[in-house]
N, C-alpha and C positions, 0 to 999 in steps of 0.2 A: 502474434495472437490472432490476427484477422485470418491468416491462413489456417490456423488450427480450428477456428470457428467454422470456416467453410468446409474443412474436412469432416468435422463432427456432424454438421447438418447434412452433408451428402451421404455420409456413412449411415446415419440413423434413418434416412429416408430412402435407402437403397434396398434391394432384395435381401441383403445380408444384415438387415437392421438388428436381428436377434443377437448377432455377435457383438454389437456395441455394448449392450448391458452385460453380456457374458464376460467380456474382457474386464470391465470395471467392477464386477461383482466377484472376481477371482479372489478367494481368501488368501491373505498374507499373514503369517504368524511370526511375531518377534518374541522369542523366549529366552529368558535368562534364569536358570534354576527353576524355582517354582513360580516365578513371575512370568506372565505371558500376556501379550496383547494380540487378540485375534480379531482382525478387521479385514474389510475388503480393500481392493486396490484403490478405489476412489477415496476411501478414508485416508490412505497413506499419501495420496496426492493433495487432498484438501487440508489435512491437518499436519502432514509431515513436510512435504515440499513447500507448502505455503508458509511454514514457519520461517523459511529463508526469505520469503517475500516480506513478511512483517518485520523480520530482523533488519532487512535493508531499509524499510520505511522508518523504523525506529532510529537507525543510524542517520538517516537524512534529517529527521526531526532534531536529533541531538546536535548534529553539525550546524543546523540553522540557529539553534538556541545558543550554541557556544561561540560560533565564529561567523554566522551568516546574517541574513536579514532580520531574524527574530532576536538578535542580540540587543538591538535597540528597541526597547519595549514600546516606545512611542510609535514606531512603524508597525507594530503588531496590532494596534488598536483597530485600525480600519479594516484590514483583512480578517482580523479575529472576529469582529462584530459581523462582518459579511459571512464568515463561515457559520457562525451561530444562527443567523437569519436563514442562511441557505440550508440548514439542517432542520430547523423547527418548522418552517412553512411547508416544505415538501412532505414532512411526516404528517402534518395536520391535513394537508390536501389528500394524501393517500388514505388516512384514517376516515376522513369524511366520505370519500367515494366508496370505500369498502366496509362502511359501518354495518354491523349486524351480520357479517359473513366471516367465514373462516380465513378469508384472505387477509384480514386486518393484521394477522400475526407477522406479516412480512413488512411492517412499516419501516423497519430499519433499512430496507433496500433503497428507500427514497432519499436517504441522507448523504451517503459518501460521495466525494468527488474523486473521479479517477484521474490521478495526476498524469499518467502516461498519455492518455488520450486527450486530455485537456491541453497539454503542451504540444501534442501533435497537431491539434486543431490550429494553434497559433502559427505553427510552421507552415501549414497548408494555406492559412488565410492570407498573410502578407508579411513582408519584411519591413514595411513602412509603418508598422504600428508604433505608438509612443513607447519610449523606453521603460516607462513605469508599468506597462500592462503585464509583462511577463513576471517580474518579481511580485506584483500584487496577486496574480493568479497562483503563483507558486506558494506564496505564504498562506493564502486562503486554503489551498489544497492540503498543505501540511497541517495547519490547525484543524481542518476538517478531519484528516486521517487520525490525528491524535484523539479527538473527541469521539469519533466513530468507534475506534478500538475500545474506548472506555464504555460506550453504549453497548457494544456487542458483548463485552465481558460481563456487564451488569444484567442485561435484559435477555440475553440469549444463552444463558448458562443452563445446564441440565440440573439434575438432582445433585445439589452441592453436598460435599463431604467436608466438614469443618477440619477434621484431622489432617487430611491430605492437603487442604489449602493452607493450613498452618505450617505444614512441612515445606510447602513451596515458599511461603513467606520467610521462613528461616533460611532456606537456601539463597534467596535473593539477598537477605541481610548479610550472609557470608560473602557473597560476591561484592557487595558494596564495601565490606571491610577489606577484602583483598585489593580492590581498586584504591581505597584510601591508603593502604599500606604500600602502594606502588608495586604490586606484584605484576611482573611484565609478561610472563609466559602465558600463552593463550590456553594451554591444556587444562589448567584448573577451571577456567571459565567455561570451556566447552563441556567438561565433565559435569559441572554443577548445572549448566544449562540443560543438558539431557535429563538430569534428575528432576529439575524443575518442570520440564515438559511432561515427564511421567506423572509427577504429583498433580499437575493441572488436569491431565487426562483422567486420573482416578478421582480427582476432586469435582469433576463435573463441569469444568470450564473449558472453552475451546483451547486446546493446547497450542494451536498455532499462534495465538495472541501472546504467548510467552516470548516469541521472537521479538515483538515490538518492545517489550520490557527489557530484554537483554540489550537491544540496540540503544535504548536510552541510558543504560548503565556503562556503555563503552567509553573509555577515556578519550577525550577529544583533543588532548595536547600531547606532543611527543615526550618521551622520557629523556631524550638527550637533545640539547639544542643543536641546530645545524652548524653553528660556529665551531663547536667542539669537534664535530665530525670532520669539518673542513680542516681544522688544525691537525687532527690525527692523520688525515689522508696525506697532507703535505709532508708530515714527518716520516710516514712510512715510505712515501715516494722518494724522499731524499735519501733514506737509508737503504733503499733497494738498489743493488747494482744492476746495470743493464744486462750483464751476462753472468748470472750467479753460477757457482760451481755445480749446484744441484738445482733442477727446475723448481722444486718445491721447498727450497731452503727457508724461505720466508713465508711459507703458507700460513703459519699461525698468525702472523701480523695481518695478512690480508683477510683472513677469516674474522679476526677481531674487528677489522674495519667494516666488513660486510655486516656484522652484528650491530655495530654502532650506526651504520647507515640505515639499517632497518628500523632502529629505535629512534632515528631522527624524523620518522613519519609516525603520526599518531596511530594507535590501534584502530581508531574509528576509520581513518582513511585507508589503512591496510585492509580492514575487513570489507569496506565498501568496494575497493578495487578488486578484491578476490570474489565477492559475491555477485557483482553486477552482471557479468556474462552468464553465470549459471542461472540467475533469476530471470533475466530478460529472454534468454535463448532456450531455456529448458523448463524451469519451474512454471512460469506463466503460460507458455504455449501448451504444456501438458495439462495444466489446470483448465484452460479453455477447452481443450479436446475432451476432457472428462466431464465438463459441466455444461457445455453449449449444445449438446445433442438433444434435439426435441423433434418428435415426429409431427409433421404438419398435416397429417391425415388422421382419420379416426373420429373426427367430430368432437374431441375433448374440449375444444375452444367454444363449443356452442352453449356450454353451461353459463348461467348468469353470474355465478361467483367468479369463474375464470375470466369472463369478459370484464367484470368490474375490476379485477386485479390488473389486467392489462391497461385499461383506461385510466385507473387510478395511478399506476406507476408512470405512464406516459405524461399524464397531467402534472404529477408531482415533479417529475424531472424537467419537463419543458417549461411549465409556468411557475411551479412552486419554487424552484431553484432561483430563477431570475427575479421573481418578486421578493423573495427573502433576501437575496444579496443586494439588489438595488434599494429596497426599502431600508435595510440596515445601513447602507452607505449614505443615503439621504438623511436619515435620522442622526447619524454620527456627525454629519456636516452641519445640520441644523443646530444640534446641541453643542457644537464646537468640541466634540470629543476627538475628532480626527478629520483629516481632509483627504480628498482623492489625490493620487499621484499626478505629477505634472503631465498634462496632455490627456488625462483621462476624462472624457466627456460622459454625460449621462448615457448617450447612445453606446459608447464603448463599454460602459459598465453593464448595460443590458446584454451586450455580446459576451462579456465575461461570464455573466450569470447563465446564459444559454450554454456556453462551452463547459461550465462546471456541471451542467445537467447531464452530460454524456456519461452513463454508468458503465461499469464492467466488473472488474475483478472483485472488489469488496461487496458489491451488490449481489453478485452470484454467490459469493461466500455466505452472505447473510441468508439468501434464499435457500441454500442447501441445509442450513440449520433451522430455518423457520418452518419449512414444509417437509412432509415425509418424502423419502425417495420413491420414485416411480409414481408419484401422485400427479393428478392433472393440475393441481395448484403449482407444483414445482415446474411443470412444463410451461404453464402460463407465465410464471415469473421469468423463466429464461427467455421466452418470446418477448415479454415486456422489456427486459433489459436490452436485448438486441435491437428491438424497434426504437427504443428511446435513444440508444447510441447512434443509430443511423439518422434519426430526425434531428436530434440536438446537434450532432456533428455537422450535418449539411447546413442547417440554419445558422449555426454559429459562424461558419466560414463565410456565408453570404453576408451576415451582419458585419463582420470584421472588414470584409472587402468593401462594403458600402461605406463604412466609416473612413477607411484609408483613402478611398477614391475621392472623397471630398477635399483632401489635402494635397493630392498630387495627381497629375494626369496619368491615365492608364494606357 
C-alpha cells in the first residue's frame, strides 16, 4: 500500500498528471439484459474490489466473535469501551474544528482504526512489548471496524430506495436460512451475495459494505469433525494397494477424502485463506493507487476550509484518538467495568491510542463518499489522511520504544 501511495503521488505530480484521472475515469459497463451498471473505473475499485476487503474484515470479526478473543465477553468490555471512546472523541474534535464549513461532512474519517497499519506499528516498535498489547489493540480495531461499518452505512448512504433495500434484506434472510440448513456449497452464497450487492447499489447504500455483512454470516465451524476425516483417511490408506492395477482405480475414494478434508475446515477459514493474498496484494494497493493521488501544487490548500479540514483531521487522529481511548480505559477501571491487560501501563495505553490514530483505508473510503470527486475538499482529505498516517505512525513507534526501554536495556 505504501508503494502504491508513492506511485500515485509521483504520477499525479508528474508532467503526465492528466493521465491519472483519465485512467480512473474510464467508463466500465456491466450489463445483464436490460440491467446495466455504468460507472467509472474508480467506482469499481472503491465499491467492487473493496467489497472483498470488507468481506475479509467481516470474516475476521466473525472469527473473533466465534473462536477468538471476543468470545469471552468480559475481555470485550475494555477494548470495546476504548473503541467507542476512540470513535466519539475524534469525531467531536473534527466537527469542532470544521464547524460551519462544508468540510464537516467528512467527520466519519476521524473514527476508524486501520488494523493493518496499527499492527505494523507494533512490529516496528519493539518485540519486548507486554503480551496483552497486541490482543488489546486487535480487539479494539475489530470493534472499531464493526461500528464504523454501521456508521458509514447509516450516515453516508445516498438517496435510499426502500424497495431495493427490502430486497437486499430478503436475500440476506435467505442466506441465513441456507446457513441454518447446513448448505455447504459456496455457489448459492456467492450468487445471493452478488444479488445483494446489486440491491444495495440500487438502494443507495455503499454496496462494498455488503461484504462485511456476508463475512458475519459465514459459518465459523467445520461441517465435518477432523476425527471423522482422520478415520476415513486411515481406512482409505489401508484399503489402497501400493501398486494398483490401474493408477486411478481408487480415485473415487481419494476424491471423497479430499472433499471430507475440505469440509473439516470451516467455510470462514477457507474464505479467509483464499481472500487474504488477493485483498492484501491486489485490492488494497489498487485502492491506494486510485485514491491517494493528490496534486501538491495549484494552491488548492490555501483555502480556509481546506486548511481546517487538514488541521481537524490531524488533531482528531493524533489527539482525539488517544484521549478517547485513554479516557475510556481510565473510566472503565475507575468504575470497575474492566481492567487493563497485564503489563499495560497508562503510558502504553497512550501509545496504543496514538497507534490507533494512524488512518488509511476506511478513512479514504469515507472521504470518497463524503466529498465530490475532483474537489479541493477531497484532495485536502487525502493529504490529511496521509499526513496523519505519517505523524501518528512515527510518534507511536517512538512512544512504544520509550515504554519498552524502561523495562530492558537497549
